[in-house]
N, C-alpha and C positions, 0 to 999 in steps of 0.2 A: 263452181264445181259441178261437174256432170254427175247425175244419178240416174240409174236405170233399174226398174223393178217390174217383174212380171207377176200377175195375179191370176189365180185359178179358182178362187172361191170368194163369196161375199162381194162380188164385183160391183153390184149396184151401190152398196154402201160406200165403196172406195170412190166411185165416180161422183156420187153425191157429195162426199167429203171434199173432193177436189174442187167441185163447182162452188161449194160454200166458202172455200178459201180464196176464190178469185176476187180481185179488188178493182181492176181497171177494165179488162175486156175479155170476152169469151167469143170465139168463133167455133162453129161445129158443123160438120157435114155428116149426117147420119140418115140412113135410108128411112128409118121409122122412129118416131118419138111418141110412144104410147104408154110409157111407164110414169104414172102420176108422181112418185117421189122425185124423179129426175126433172120432170116438168116444173115441179114446185121449187126445186133448187135453182133452176134457171130463172123462174119468176122472182124469187128472192134476190138473185143477183141483179136483175134489171131494176128492182125496187131500190136497191142500195146504191145505184148509180153506175153499175157496170154497163159497158157497151156490149150488148148481147146480139149476135147474129147467128141464125140457125138456117141451114139448108136441109130440106126434107123432100122426099118424093111426093109428088102430087098423085096419090093413089087412094084406093078405097080404104086401106088400113089407116092411113093418117087422117083421112076425111072423117072417119068415125070418131077420131080423137080430137076433132077440130076445136072443141070447147077449150081444152087446155092450151092449144096453140093460139087461139084468139085472146085468151087471158094473158099470154105472154106478150102479144102485140100491144094490148092495152097498157101493159106496164112499161112499154117503150122498147121492147125487143124487136129486131127485124127478123121476120120469118120469110124465107124464100122457098117457093113451091117449085121444085124442079120437075119438069114434065117427064112422064114415063117414056122410055124409048121403045120402039117397036122391036119385035123379035126377042132374042134371048140376051142381047148385049147389055141391056140396062143402061141407065143414064146417070146413076149416082154410085160410083165405084168405091169411093172412100168411106171409111167410118173413122172419123178423127175429130178431135177437139183440141184447140190451142187456148191456153189460159194465160192472160197477162203477158203475151208474146214470148213466153219462156218455158211453159210446161205443155208437153204434147201427150195426149191420150189417144191410143189407137189399139187395134186388135180385132178379134172376131166377135166381140160382144155387141149385140144390138140393143138399143135403148128401148126395149119393149118389156112387157110383163112376162112373156114366155121365156125370154132370155135368162131369167133368174133360175129356171129349172134346166137349162141347157148346159152342155159341156163346152164352155167358152173360155176365152182368155182375154186379158187386158194388159197392155204395155204402157207404162208411164215413163217418160224421159224428161228430166229437168236439166236446164242449163246447157242444152245443145242448140246454140243460136242458128246453126245451119239447118237443122231439122225443123225447128219452129218456123224459120223463114220459108223453108220449102213448102210446108203445109199452108202457110198464109198465102203464098203465091198460088198454090193449087186451089185454094178457096176462091181467090180472085179470078183465076182462069175459069172455074166452074160458073161463077156468076156472070162473067163476061160472055161465056158461050151461050147462055140463055138470056142475054141482053138485060140483066139486072144492073150492070154497071159497065162503064167503058173498059175496053181492053187496056192493059198497061202499055204505056208508050214504049216504042222500040228505041233503045239507047244506041247511039253510035259507038261501037266498040273501039274503033280506031281513035276516036276523040278521047275516050276514057284513057286509053293507053298513052296518048300524048300528054294528057293532064297528069298522069302518074309520073311521066318522065320529068315534067316541069317541077313537080313537088319533090321528086328525088334530088334534082339538081339544087333546089333551094335548101334542102336538108343538108346536102354536102357543103353548101356555103354557110350553113348555120343561120340562114335568114328566116328565123322562125315566125316573125310578124307577117311576112308575105305568105308563108305556108298557111297560117291561120286564115288569111283572106282567100286562099285557093280552095280550102276544104269545102265550103258550101257548093262549089261547082261540081263536086263529085257526088252530091247527094242523090242525083237522079239514078246513079248506079248502085245505090245502097242495097237493092234487092239481091245483088250478087254477094254471097257470104264472104269471099276474099276481100272485096272492096269494103264491105261493112266492117270487117276486122281492121282494115287500114284506117277507116274513119274513126273508129273507136280509139285506136292508139294515138291518132293525131289529136283527138279531142282531149285525151288524157295527157297530152304533151310528152308522150313516150316516144321521143323522136328517133332514138336508135332502133327500137323495135319496129316502128312504122317504116323506117328506111329499109330494114331487112325484108319486111313483108312486100314492099314495093319492088325490091330487086327480084324477089321470087316470082312476082306476077309478071314483071317485064321479061323475065327469062322464058316464061311460058308463052308470052306474046299473044299471037292470034288465037291461042287456045281459049281465051275468054269468050270468043264468039259462040261456042257451043251453048252458052246460056241463053242465047236468043232462040234456040230451037225448043219449042214446048214439049216435043216428044222426048228429047234428051233430058229436059228438066223433070218430067214425070218419071223417067227411068232412074235418074239420079236420086229422086226423092224415095222411090221404092228401095233403092240400094241402101240409102241411109237408114231407112226403117228396118229393113231386114238385118242389117249389121247390128242395130240396137237390139232387135228382137233376139238375135242369136246370143248376144252377150247376156241379156236378161235370162234366157232359157238356160244358158251355160251356168250362170250363177245359181239359178233355182235347182238345177240338177246337182251341182256340187254341194249345195246346202242340204238337199235330201240325202245324198250319199254320206255327208258328214254326220247328220243326225242318226242315220241308220248305223254308222260305224260307232258313234258314241253310245248308242243304245246297246249294241252288241258288246262293247267293252264293259259297260256297266253290268250287263247280264253275266258276263264271265267273272267279273269281280265279285258280284253278289251271290251268284248261283252256281258258278263253275264247279266248285268242289261237291256241292250237294247233288247237282245233276249227275256228275260222274259217279258218285256213290249210288244214286238211285238206279242208274242204268246197269251198274255192275251187279247190284242186288237182284234186279229184274232178270238179268241174263242168267244168274245162278239159279234163281227160282225156277225159271222155265226149263233150264237144262235138267234139273232134277225131276221136274214134272214129266218131261218127255221120256227120260230113262225109266221112270216108274210105270208110266201108263202105256208107253209104246204107241200111243194114238197119233195119227197123222196130224191132227189139229194142234196137239201140243208140240209136236216136232216143228211145225211151221212157226208157232209162236216162239220157240226156242231159237230158231234160225233168225227170225226177225229181230229178237232182242239182242242176239249176238252181233248182227249187222249194225244195229243202231248204236250199240256200245262202241264198236270198233270205229264207226264213222265219227262219232262224237270225240273219241280219243284222238283221232287224226286231226280233226278240226281244231281241237283244243291245243294240240301241239303246234299247229301252224299259226294259230292266233298268238301263242306265246312268243313266236319269232317276229311278228309284225310290229312296226313302230306304233306306239300308243298315242292317242290323242291327248294333248295337254289339257289340264284343267284350267279353265279361264273363268274369271268373274264376268258379270253382265257387261260391264263397261269394256272389258278386253274383247269379249265376243263381238260387240258392236264395232269396235275398231278393226277386228279381224275381217268382218264382212265388208267394211268400207274400203280397206286396203285391197281386198281381193277384187271387188268390183272395179275399182279404178285401175288396178294393174291389168285386169283382163281387157279393159277397154283399149289398152295399148299393145297387147300382144296376142289377142285371139287370132288364130290362123285364118279365120274367115273374114277378118277386118283388115288384111294387109294385101299388098300386091303379090303376084305370083313369085317374084324373085325373092321376097322376104319370108315366104311361108315356112321354109325349113327352120330358119332361126327362130321365127315366132313360135312355131310348134314346140321347140325345145324350151323356150322361156315359159310358155303356157303350161307345160307339164310341171315345171318347177313351181310355178305359182299355185297351181291346183293342189300339188302334193303338200306344200306348206300350209295351205288353207285347210285341207282335210285333216292334217295332223295337229292343227291348232298351233302351229309354230309361228308365233307372232313376230319374233325377232327376224327370222329368215324372210317372212313375207314383207316386213318393213324394208329390209335391205333390197329385195327384188323390186318393190314398189318404187323406191328412190331411183333405182337404176333405170326403170322404165319411164318414169314421169319427169325426170330432170331434163330429158331431151325428147326427141321424137325418133326413136331408133327404127321404126317401121312406117312405111308410107301407107295411108288409107286409100283404097281404090276409089272411094267416093269423092276424094278431093283431087284425084288425078284426072285431068281433063282428057277424056278418051272418047272414042267413037261410039255411036249408039249400038253397033253390033257387039262390041266388046262389053258394054254395059249389060246387054241382054244375056250374054254368056255368063257373066258374073252373077246376074240375078237368078238364072236357072240353077246354078250351083248353090246359092244361098237358100233358095226355096226348098231344095231337097234337104239341106242341113236343118232348116227350121222344122220340117216334118219329122226328121229323125230325132231331133231333140224333144219334140212334143211326145213322140212315142215312148222315148226313154223315160221321160218324166212321168207319164201316165203309168208305166210299168212300175216305177219306184213307188208312186203314191198308192197303188193298189196292192202292193206287196204286203204279205202278212205282218212282217216286222214293222213296216211304217204304220199300218193300220193300228197295230198294238201300241206303238209309242205315241201316236197322235191321239189315241183315245185315253191315254194315261198321262195327265199333266204332271202328277206327282210320281216321279219314277221311284223314289225311295219307298213310298207306300206300296207301289206295285211289286217291287222286288221283295219287300218284306213279306207281303201276302203270298207271293209265289214260293218263297223259301219255306214258309210255314206249311204250305200244302205238301211240298216235296218231303219235308222232314216227317210229316205224318205218314206219307206213303212209304218212306224208307223204314219207319218204325213198324208198319204193318208187314212189310216184306221180311224184316228181321224176325218178327214174331212167327211167321209161317215157317221160315227156315229153321228156327230153333225148335219148333214143334216137330219137324221132321227129324232133326238130330236126336231129339229125346226119344 
């Protein structure tokens, strides 16, 4: 099951926790590794038997932290010092980590002390074999570029296609014993995600599924050859990453909007009547003050109070007409989030080819609306519809030319920036700051109601004094 999550706070703790959970292997390419807790987590991983490989820049910053890196090497970790490139191009472009061949961590966060205080983000993707393999291949290419290991052998694409044809024919003949003997001959092409998926199905003896996958590969034919181009491989990896990032940011934005909507709903339920009464009393009080004194200051206060009361009344009436968020227990909320993230992976408009974008947009709107309203039944139905098949094609799995990939990348980069801006706006909004600072909403609203009731009582007293 694929899971995607974006993080915007306490990122160091999240990374350390993921490193502490690794059991078999860790590979990471990070410009700098100067944060002692993260170095300690890597050291502990190496000590418990994880194969740890780290690529860092060979610059003054890392050399000042060389004691921690040497301690890593002493524990059995491999540390690769990547030379600095001349000019402004840089030589270590990625910031990523792959854990146990299945968990990918990437994003803008640097593994340094200073990064803890910076406005950064982290993306964690679990269960995406193609993305994990893409980053492992990128790590291998980085090390091969600087002669730390030999370059991956070039695989004869036509030979792979012929081997797939042989296996397909054997599957049609139901000659499964011979198929099992053919499988090892495909292992050299495992670095291609489509071939890796075929091998997994063959190993599981899922013959029908394997046959369907092979038919799809043979239909694309020579398109497999694009995987031999390292430039296209890098573009495809970035495309996969941006797709995952957009899904994570979309989920984060939807969750923030849902929290704000829930808070507003609770505020209307707990305080709507008393706020309306307070604003009405305040309007009447300043109206009388302005009539009595004729002072410009009091007239301004009266106009302001009248405007606030009218605006609130209109907002309250609009809120009464909007669909209300369902009340869910903790387990139901977790299920709602899970269904939303999995459904969005299948229908987000930025994860499909251009021909599918209109239909995907319509499905995405339905999914998001059900999520924000806490409509678990509707979201479950949409989730089934989207996950039982593959209604939309993913552009990252469509073998296409490099210039088409670059065009798609440009669009996704813009969408990532837009999502980040929207999320930052939501997180800095007054409503979100209030709800985030008050874990116990019941206590917060009870205290707010008590204050408003006291102010209403004071306004009533003043008005009664005037009437007397």
